[in-house]
N, C-alpha and C positions, 0 to 999 in steps of 0.2 A: 438519460441516464441509464447506467448500466445494472442497477440493482435488480435483484431478482426475487420478487416476493414469494415464489414457489419454492425457494431454496434457502432456508435460514443460514445465516452467517455461520461458517466454520462447522457445519454439520453434515452428516451423511456418511456412507460407506467410503472406505479407502482415505480417511482421515489419517495421514501419516504422522502428524504432530500432537503431542499430548497438550493438555490444557496449560501446563507450566511453560511450554515452549510457546504457545500462542500469546499467553499473558506477557511473557518476557519481551517478544518481538513487538507486540502491539505497544507495551508499556515504553520500550526504547523508541519506537517510532513517534509516539505522542510526546515524549520528553525532549527528544533531541532532534527531530525531523517533522515537526509540525508543518513548516513551510513546504518542505519536499512533499509531504502528503497532500498539502492543498494544491500545489503545482500538478501533481499527478492527477488528482480528482477533477481540477478545472479542465485539463487537456484530454486526458485518456478516459475520464469518467463522464465526459459529456456535461460538466457542470461549471461553464465558463463564469458564471455569476456567483460562484461559492466564496464564502467569506471565511470559512473554517472548515477544517476536516480532521477527523481522528480516526485512527486504525481501531477496528473493532473485532477483528478475526481474520483468519486465513485458513487455507487448507491446500490440497495439493494442486489445485486448479486456478486459485486466485486469492486476492486480498479483499477484505470488506472493510468499508469505511462509513462513518456517519458524517454527512456534509451538511452544513447550514447553507441554505439558499433562500434569500428574502426573509430571513428570521425563522425558517421552518427547517428541521433536521430531517434528512431523507437519506435512505441507505443507498450505497453505491458499491457496486462490485467491479473490481478491475481483474480480469483474467490475466493469468500468467502466459508467456509466450508457449510455454510447454508445461506438461504435468511435472511436479517436483515431488521428491520423496525425503531429501536430506536437508538439515537444518541450514547447512553452508549455502545450499541452492536459494534459499529465501533471500539472502543478501544479494546474490547475483540477480534475481529477478527484481528486486526492489531498486537496485542501481540501474538495471536496464530500462525499468519503467521511468525512472527519474530522468536518465539520459534522453529517452524518447519524448518525454514531455518538454524537456529544455528544447530539443531539436525543433518540435512543433511550434514553440513559441519564439524560436530564433534566439535564445539566449544561452551563453555558454554555461556548461555545467561547472561545479565547483571543481577545484583541483583534486586529482586522484589521491595525492597525499593527505589532504585534509579528510577526504571521505573514508581512507582506510583507518585513519585515527577515530573517527566519529562512528564507526560501525561495529565496534566491540560488542554492543548489545545484540546484533543480529547474528553473532557466532555461535 
């Protein structure tokens, strides 16, 4: 698992996103993309046996999740491919992670049209 106990979720110098943005993005992910979060955490987060994942935070370097594995919730951090500083970049990175997770499992990602309609909370 990629959780980092030495670095609390969404804290630290260089946090470009305010609490309202983090709350909105996590709320959107948890309400509209829980299955995507689980797919990301199973593949990119090193938790293939996870049964549930919920977004708990994010910062310029990655996104934090709470993942249920064997009935125990554990923290998982998924790093972004690059440091980000703009809200629109969050959506790009989450889509990249989702597509990378799909590729790792050999499953086709959802259509771009459906993704663009459902990503309104990440803008």
